[in-house]
N, C-alpha and C positions, 0 to 999 in steps of 0.2 A: 552564587547568582540569585538575585531576588526576582521572583516571578510576579509580574504586575498585571492584574486584570485590565486596568485602565490603559496601560501601554499596549496590551494585546488588542483591545478594541481600536485604538488609534492605528495600529499596524494594519489591520484588515480593512479599515475604512479609508486609509490613505494609499493602499497598494493599488497598482495598476493591473486590472484584470478585465476580462471581456465577458459579456453575456450573450449566448445564442438562444434565441427564442424559437423553440421547436413547437410546431403545431400539434404534436402528439405528446411530447414529454415535458412541455413547459420550459422554464428557464434552465439553461445549462451553463454553469460558470466555469471559466477556463482561463489559463494564461499560456500564451505562446511566445517563446523567445526564439526567433529565427536566426540560425547561424549556418551550419554546414551539415551535409549528409542526410541520411535517412532520419526522420524525426523519432525521438524517443517519446512514446506515450507512457507517462507515469501514472499508475493506478494505485492510489493510496489505500491504506488499511483503515481499520476501525479507529475512530476518534480523529480522523484526518481531515482532508480538504485539499484544494488545489495548492494552498500555501505550504502545507506540510509536504506535499508531493514535490514542490520546487526545492524545498530545503533538502530533502532526502536525495533527490536526483542530482543536485549540484555536488553532493558529497560522493557520488558514485560514478559519474561519467566525465569524460574529457570536457574541457571548457568550451571547445569549439562546436559542440553538438547542438542541434536544434532540439528544444524541449517543449513538450506540450503536457501540461498538468491540468486535470479536470476534477472538479468537486463532484463526487458521485451523488446519487439520489439522496436528497435530504440533508446534504452537508452545505453549510454556509448559504450561498445564494442559489444553489441548485434545488429545483422543486422535487417533491416526492410524489410521483404519480400514484394513482390507485393501484395499478399493477406494477409493483416495484421489483419484479423478478430479475435475476441476473440476465436472463435473455433480453428483457426490455432495456436493461442498462446498457448492454452491448449494442442494441439497435440505436439507442440514444447516442452512444459514442460514434457509431457509424454515420449517423446523420450530421454530427458536428464535423467529422472528417470530410464528408462530402462538401459541406459548406466551406471548409477551408481548402478544398481542392488537394487534399492529402490522400494518396492511394497506396502508401507504403509506410509501415511503421515497425519499430521494434518496441515491444511491450516490456516494461519493468513494473512488477507488482510486488507489493509487500502485504503480508498478513492477509486480512480478509479480501484485499484486492486480488488475490490469487484466483478466487472463484471467478471473478469477472474476466481475468486474463485468459484462463483456460477456456471458458465459454466463448470468448471472442475469437481465440485461435481456431476453435472448432467451427464457429459460425461463418467466419470471414477469412479463410485460409489464404486467399490471394493477397490480402492486405498485410498479413502478419509475417514479417521477414524473420523475426527471431523473438524469443521469449525468455525473460530473466525473472526468476521467482525467488524472493527473499523472505524467509520465515513464513512461507505461505501454508495455507491449509490445502488438503487434497481430498478427492473422493475416497470414500472408504466404506466397507461393509460393516465396520465396527460401529456400534451405537455411540452416540455422544454422551459423555458423562460430565455433568456439571454445566454451569452457565457458559454461553458462547459470547458473552460481552459483559461489560461492567454493570452492576446493579443500577436500576433507573434512579434510585434515590440519591445516588452520588452525582448524577448528571446535572449539576448546578454550578454556575460560575464561582460563587463564593466558596463552595465546598472544595472545588478543584484548586482554586487559588490557595486555600489553606493547606490542602494535602501537599501541593508542590513546595510550599515554603516551609512547612513544619513537619512533614512526614515524607520527605524526599526519598530517603533510603527504603521506605516501605514501597514507594512507587517504583523505584529501580528494581527492587526485589521481585515485583510483579512481572517485570520484563526479563527476569533471570540474571540480574546483575547484583552481585553481593556488595555490601558496603566496602569490604576489603578490596575487591576487584576495582571498584570505582576509585577509591582513594589512591591506589597504586597505579592507576591507568595513566596513559600519556595525556598531556595537556590537550592536544588536538582531539583525542577521543572523548575527553570530558566535554569539550566545547560542542562537539557534534551531538552528544546525548542531551546536553542542556538545551540546544536548539530544538531538538525533537520534543522534549518535555515542554518547552515554552510554546511550541506550536499546538499544544493541546488546548491552550486558552485562546479565545473564550470557548467554553464548552457548550453554552446554551444554543448557539446557532448550528451546532453539530449534532444536537440531541436526536432529531428525527432520523438522521442518517445512521447514528449509532444503534438506535433501536431497530431500524430496518436491517442492519447487518446482523444484530443479535437474533432476530426471529425469522429472517428471510435469507439473506446472503449466506450466513455461516452454516445454515442447515441444509441448503439446497443440494450440495454435493453428496449428502448422506441420503436425503429423502428421494432424490432423483438420480441415484448412482448410475443407472444405465444411460443417462443422457450425457455423461462425460466420458466419451470414448477416447481416452488419452492416447491409445495406440494409433489413432487416426490423425494425430497432429504431425504434420510434415516439417514444420519449422524447427530449426535447431533450438535446443533448450539448455539453459544454464541455471542450475539450482544452487542456492546457498542456504545452509541450514545449520543452526547450532544444536549440538546433541543435547544440550541442557535447556532447550527452549521450553518454557512452561506453558506457553499459549498454543503453539502449533507443534504437536508432538512429532518427534523425530521418527518414531516407528510408523506413523501414518505416511510420512513422506517416503520412507524406504519402500513401503508396500506399493505406493503409487508409482515410484520411479521405475520399477521393473516393467511398466507398461509403455514407457516412452521409447520412440525409435532412435532419436538423435539427441542424446543427453550427455551433458557434462555435469557432474555433481561435485560440489565443494562443501565438505563438512568441517565444522570447527568443534573442538571439545568444549570450548567456553564461548561466551559472547551473548548467550540468551537469545531473546526474540529479535533484537536489533543488532546482533553481531558486534557487540561492544569490544573494542580492542583489535578489530580486524579490518578497519576501514581502508588502510593502504593496500593490503593484500586483495581485498574484495574489488577495489577500484582497478587494480592491475588485471585481475581476471576478466573484468567487464570490458576493459579497453581491448584486450586480446580477442575476446569473443566478438566484439563489434567489428574489429579489423578483419576478421575471418568470414564475415557474412557476405 
């Protein structure tokens, strides 16, 4: 697959999305596809946006479910307020839900979006019917080692286009997917991971959000550990995590999982950060979880 920067800009410029103008948090970009049942609020990870959220959600949930995907602070058309804390991001989400007259959601969060999902479930328990976390980070008393996001010098359109087209296997390896695993994977799993990689472009309009995740979102659960009372979350929780995830360490997830009241945990030996090769199984687990809510 060839990754084209020009086509990526055409995609985000021609797509149908909406903008909510918050008097406190500025522009909030979102896409709502109304179908049936309790809406899924998809919370994307680092390098994401509402577009990546929609791509990921459609690969995980039944086709007849209502989907709401939001670009978090600093991503694409969403503004980055002066106070871009996870708490304020959750308040911004709540203001959008109020505007849309939505008072009941199931949260699905990937990667850095897990911080926001956990905070939201704690701040607005009456709205959160269920919580699904995929390759998420978790509060921990362990210190962070190494960077919590990509180096800023890489966050340029032409560099990312080059990396995707000429160093694809290096990019996959960053997600915990080896060259051998990718080459021997099923066609549909390759298509899914290529769609996710393609949604990284363009990177320039995501840069502010990525840096905010690196320095604010991804460190908040460590710096403010006591503010994340996981044992107080009443909603049912479903966690997916690859044991070989190089970005969100499995050990931190296990440590945090002991604090949840109502948890189902699905672990995979392989698959890395985006659970490559486990799409069908993951989708079946999610369908069952949603039916039991």
